[in-house]
C-alpha positions in Angstrom: 28.0 47.7 -121.8 29.2 51.1 -123.1 31.4 51.1 -126.2 34.8 52.5 -125.2 36.7 52.3 -128.5 34.5 54.2 -130.9 35.3 54.0 -134.6 35.0 56.8 -137.1 35.7 54.4 -140.0 33.6 51.3 -139.4 35.3 48.0 -139.0 32.8 46.5 -141.5 34.4 48.8 -144.1 38.0 48.3 -143.1 37.6 44.5 -143.1 37.3 44.5 -146.9 40.9 45.7 -147.0 42.2 43.0 -144.6 45.2 40.9 -145.3 44.2 37.7 -143.6 41.4 35.1 -144.0 39.9 35.9 -140.7 39.7 39.6 -141.6 41.3 40.6 -138.3 44.5 42.1 -139.6 45.3 44.8 -142.1 48.3 46.4 -143.8 49.0 50.1 -142.9 51.2 52.8 -144.3 52.2 55.2 -141.6 52.6 58.7 -142.9 54.8 60.2 -140.1 57.4 57.5 -140.4 56.9 57.1 -144.1 56.9 53.3 -143.9 54.6 50.3 -144.2 53.5 48.3 -141.1 52.1 45.0 -142.2 49.6 42.7 -140.4 48.4 45.1 -137.7 45.3 44.5 -135.5 42.3 45.8 -137.4 40.1 46.3 -134.4 42.3 49.2 -133.0 42.3 51.2 -136.3 40.4 54.5 -137.0 39.0 54.7 -133.4 39.5 56.7 -130.2 38.5 56.2 -126.6 35.0 57.7 -126.3 35.4 59.5 -129.6 31.8 60.6 -129.7 31.4 60.9 -125.9 30.6 58.6 -123.0 26.8 58.9 -123.2 26.7 56.6 -126.2 24.1 58.7 -128.0 26.1 59.2 -131.2 27.8 55.9 -131.0 24.4 54.2 -131.0 23.2 56.4 -133.9 26.2 55.6 -136.0 25.8 51.9 -135.2 22.3 52.1 -136.7 23.5 53.8 -139.8 26.3 51.2 -140.2 23.8 48.4 -139.8 21.5 49.8 -142.5 24.6 50.1 -144.8 25.8 46.6 -144.2 23.3 44.8 -146.4 24.1 47.1 -149.4 27.9 46.8 -148.7 27.8 43.0 -148.9 26.3 43.3 -152.4 28.6 46.1 -153.6 31.8 44.4 -152.6 30.7 41.5 -154.8 30.1 43.8 -157.7 26.3 43.7 -157.5 24.5 47.1 -158.0 21.0 45.7 -157.9 20.2 47.4 -154.6 16.7 47.8 -153.1 15.4 51.3 -152.6 16.2 51.0 -148.9 19.7 49.8 -149.6 20.3 52.5 -152.2 19.2 55.2 -149.7 21.3 53.6 -146.9 24.5 53.9 -149.0 23.9 57.6 -149.8 23.1 58.5 -146.2 26.1 56.6 -145.0 28.4 58.4 -147.3 27.2 61.8 -146.2 27.6 61.0 -142.5 31.0 59.3 -143.1 32.2 62.5 -144.8 31.5 64.4 -141.6 32.4 62.1 -138.7 36.2 61.9 -138.9 38.9 63.9 -137.1 39.8 65.5 -140.4 36.1 66.7 -140.6 36.4 68.3 -137.2 39.7 70.0 -138.1 38.2 71.2 -141.3 35.1 72.6 -139.7 37.0 74.4 -136.9 39.2 75.9 -139.6 36.2 77.0 -141.7 34.6 78.7 -138.7 37.9 80.3 -137.7 38.5 81.8 -141.1 35.0 83.2 -141.3 35.3 84.8 -137.8 38.6 86.3 -138.7 37.2 88.0 -141.8 34.3 89.4 -139.7 36.7 90.8 -137.1 38.9 92.4 -139.8 35.8 94.1 -141.2 34.6 95.4 -137.8 35.0 99.2 -137.7 34.7 99.5 -133.9 37.3 96.9 -133.0 40.4 98.2 -131.3 43.6 98.3 -133.3 45.4 96.3 -130.6 42.9 93.5 -131.0 43.0 93.6 -134.8 46.8 93.1 -134.7 46.2 89.7 -133.2 43.4 88.4 -135.4 45.6 85.8 -137.1 46.1 84.2 -133.7 42.4 83.7 -133.3 41.0 80.2 -133.6 37.5 78.7 -133.1 37.2 75.2 -131.6 33.8 73.5 -131.3 33.1 72.2 -127.8 30.8 69.4 -129.1 32.0 69.0 -132.7 30.4 65.6 -133.3 26.9 66.7 -132.2 27.3 69.7 -134.6 28.5 67.6 -137.5 25.9 64.9 -137.0 23.2 67.7 -137.2 24.8 69.1 -140.3 24.7 65.6 -141.9 21.0 65.3 -141.1 20.3 68.6 -142.7 22.2 67.9 -146.0 21.7 64.1 -146.5 19.0 64.9 -149.1 21.5 66.6 -151.3 22.8 63.4 -152.7 19.4 61.9 -153.6 19.6 63.1 -157.2 23.0 61.7 -158.0 23.6 58.6 -160.1 25.3 55.7 -158.2 27.7 53.3 -159.8 30.9 51.3 -159.0 34.4 51.8 -160.2 36.1 48.4 -160.7 39.8 48.0 -160.3 40.7 44.4 -161.4 44.3 44.8 -160.0 42.7 45.4 -156.5 45.0 48.3 -155.6 42.4 50.8 -154.2 43.5 52.0 -150.7 41.5 53.6 -147.9 42.4 56.3 -145.4 40.9 57.6 -142.2 38.7 60.0 -144.2 37.6 57.7 -147.0 34.8 59.8 -148.5 35.9 62.7 -150.7 34.4 65.1 -153.2 35.7 66.2 -156.6 34.1 68.5 -159.2 35.7 68.1 -162.7 32.9 70.3 -164.1 33.5 73.4 -162.0 37.3 72.8 -162.3 37.0 72.8 -166.1 34.9 76.0 -166.1 37.5 77.6 -163.7 34.8 78.4 -161.2 36.0 81.0 -158.7 34.7 79.2 -155.6 34.7 76.0 -153.7 34.7 72.7 -155.5 33.8 70.4 -152.6 30.1 71.1 -152.1 28.0 67.9 -152.4 25.0 69.9 -153.6 26.9 71.7 -156.4 26.4 71.1 -160.1 29.0 68.5 -161.2 29.6 67.0 -157.8 31.4 63.6 -157.8 31.5 61.8 -154.4 33.7 58.7 -154.0 34.3 56.1 -151.3 36.5 53.0 -151.6 34.8 50.0 -150.2 37.3 47.3 -151.1 40.6 47.0 -153.0 38.5 46.2 -156.1 35.6 48.6 -155.9 34.9 52.3 -155.2 31.4 53.7 -154.9 30.8 56.8 -156.9 27.9 59.2 -156.8 27.9 61.7 -159.7 25.8 64.4 -161.4 24.5 62.6 -164.5 23.0 65.8 -165.9 26.6 67.1 -166.3 28.6 63.9 -166.9 28.5 60.9 -169.1 30.4 57.9 -167.7 31.5 55.0 -169.9 30.5 51.6 -168.5 31.6 48.0 -169.2 29.1 45.4 -168.0 27.5 47.9 -165.7 30.8 49.0 -164.1 33.1 52.0 -164.7 36.6 50.9 -165.4 39.1 53.6 -164.4 42.4 54.1 -166.0 45.6 53.5 -164.1 46.0 57.3 -163.9 42.5 57.6 -162.4 43.3 54.9 -159.8 46.4 56.7 -158.8 44.5 59.9 -158.5 41.8 58.3 -156.4 44.4 56.8 -154.1 46.2 60.1 -153.8 43.1 61.7 -152.6 43.1 59.3 -149.7 46.5 60.7 -148.7 45.3 64.3 -149.1 42.4 63.7 -146.7 43.8 61.3 -144.1 45.2 62.1 -140.7 48.1 59.8 -140.2 47.8 56.5 -142.1 46.2 54.7 -145.0 45.3 51.0 -145.3 45.8 48.6 -148.2 45.5 45.1 -149.3 48.4 45.2 -151.7 50.4 48.2 -153.0 53.6 49.4 -154.5 55.2 50.8 -151.4 57.4 53.2 -153.5 54.2 54.7 -154.9 52.8 55.1 -151.4 56.0 56.9 -150.3 55.8 59.3 -153.2 52.1 60.1 -152.6 53.0 60.7 -148.9 55.8 63.1 -149.8 53.7 64.9 -152.5 50.7 65.4 -150.2 52.7 66.5 -147.1 52.5 70.3 -147.8 48.8 70.2 -148.5 48.0 68.2 -145.3 49.9 70.6 -143.2 48.4 73.9 -144.3 45.1 75.6 -143.2 42.0 73.8 -144.3 40.0 76.9 -145.2 40.4 80.5 -146.4 38.1 83.5 -146.6 37.7 86.9 -148.0 35.4 89.9 -147.9 33.6 90.6 -151.2 32.0 94.0 -151.5 28.6 94.3 -153.2 28.4 98.1 -153.1 30.8 100.9 -153.9 30.7 102.4 -150.4 31.7 99.1 -148.9 28.8 99.1 -146.5 27.4 96.0 -148.0 29.5 92.9 -148.4 29.5 89.2 -147.7 32.1 86.9 -146.2 33.1 84.1 -148.6 34.8 81.1 -147.0 35.9 78.0 -148.8 37.9 74.8 -148.1 41.3 74.6 -149.8 41.1 72.7 -153.0 42.9 69.5 -153.8 46.2 70.2 -155.6 45.3 67.9 -158.5 43.8 68.2 -162.0 40.3 67.1 -161.3 39.4 65.7 -164.7 39.0 61.9 -164.7 39.5 59.7 -167.8 36.2 57.9 -167.3 34.1 61.1 -167.1 33.0 63.1 -170.1 31.2 66.5 -169.7 27.9 66.6 -171.7 27.7 69.3 -174.3 24.9 70.9 -172.4 27.2 71.4 -169.4 29.4 73.8 -171.3 26.4 76.2 -171.8 26.3 76.9 -168.1 27.3 80.4 -167.3 29.0 80.5 -163.9 30.5 83.2 -161.8 31.5 83.9 -158.2 28.0 85.3 -157.4 25.9 82.7 -159.3 24.1 79.9 -157.6 25.7 76.5 -158.5 23.1 74.4 -156.7 21.7 71.6 -158.8 18.2 72.5 -160.1 16.6 69.3 -158.6 17.9 70.2 -155.2 16.8 73.8 -155.5 13.3 72.7 -156.2 13.3 70.2 -153.3 14.7 72.8 -150.9 12.0 75.3 -151.9 9.3 72.6 -151.4 10.7 71.8 -148.0 10.8 75.4 -147.0 7.2 75.9 -148.1 6.1 72.8 -146.1 8.0 74.0 -143.1 6.3 77.4 -143.3 2.9 75.9 -143.7 3.5 73.7 -140.6 4.7 76.8 -138.6 1.6 78.7 -139.7 -0.7 75.9 -138.6 0.9 75.8 -135.2 0.3 79.5 -134.5 
């Protein structure tokens, strides 16, 4: 039978935040009404009717990814990090695809493409003035966004292969989860005041986080840039870090967050503080000239940055990281990935040459 209610945050993940023994109910904080709604049906959360389409192609593909992830998830929510190579890979792949499968990801991508196209139109010398006057009204909407984002995820999944994986442990069990649970920070680029985007998962200093239970959050981080203090193999975040991680769930969600237990007054404050960010454009762009006659330029588009200080108490920059010289035109791709990308390009060219 076809799956009608298609989830963009798997039930297997949401169940870990459930409020009943049967793991069928969950507590929700609804952003629009600024109030908690306890003990709601978990099955009907983070899903839409035929969200990926009626043909079941992507629904089936995501079901396979979730199945591969399930074994590792069972270990991780019990604090075990001794994953097999297959389980380790499944977690990384799942996090990349989860980052790009939500309504927030669709909105972000449409905004990114719209801003890029607007800047191209503004730079067009042959465009009529009457049209240029309405460029700000222009907006791009993908007709098949989930197919596009699935393909993007396939292309970039390798970019998290060099990151170190660990668990953040919150003994008070107050981690929350939103409808876009995976998010990216970059304390390194933030510290160096990099004039560019901070959310690239292939960038130096990338930190990717995903809450998996009230007690644990998975973290992937650039170990060449950071040193993370661990206790019994886990990273113990400060209360300030926990609040910051929870706040990021508000910044990225669409309309609600879920929790096992929480201080509702704190949730209301985070909702209020994040309102302006959630209701502004997701991307911005500008034209950067690379020649004096302005005939050569490139369009630089970036996602809006989280309105937070991105340093985390459990992360320390290595001394070698400070020797990086960064600027708006420098590549910030991690060296390991640059080498892997070059190798893949060479293999692809070799294959193309052999087919001719």
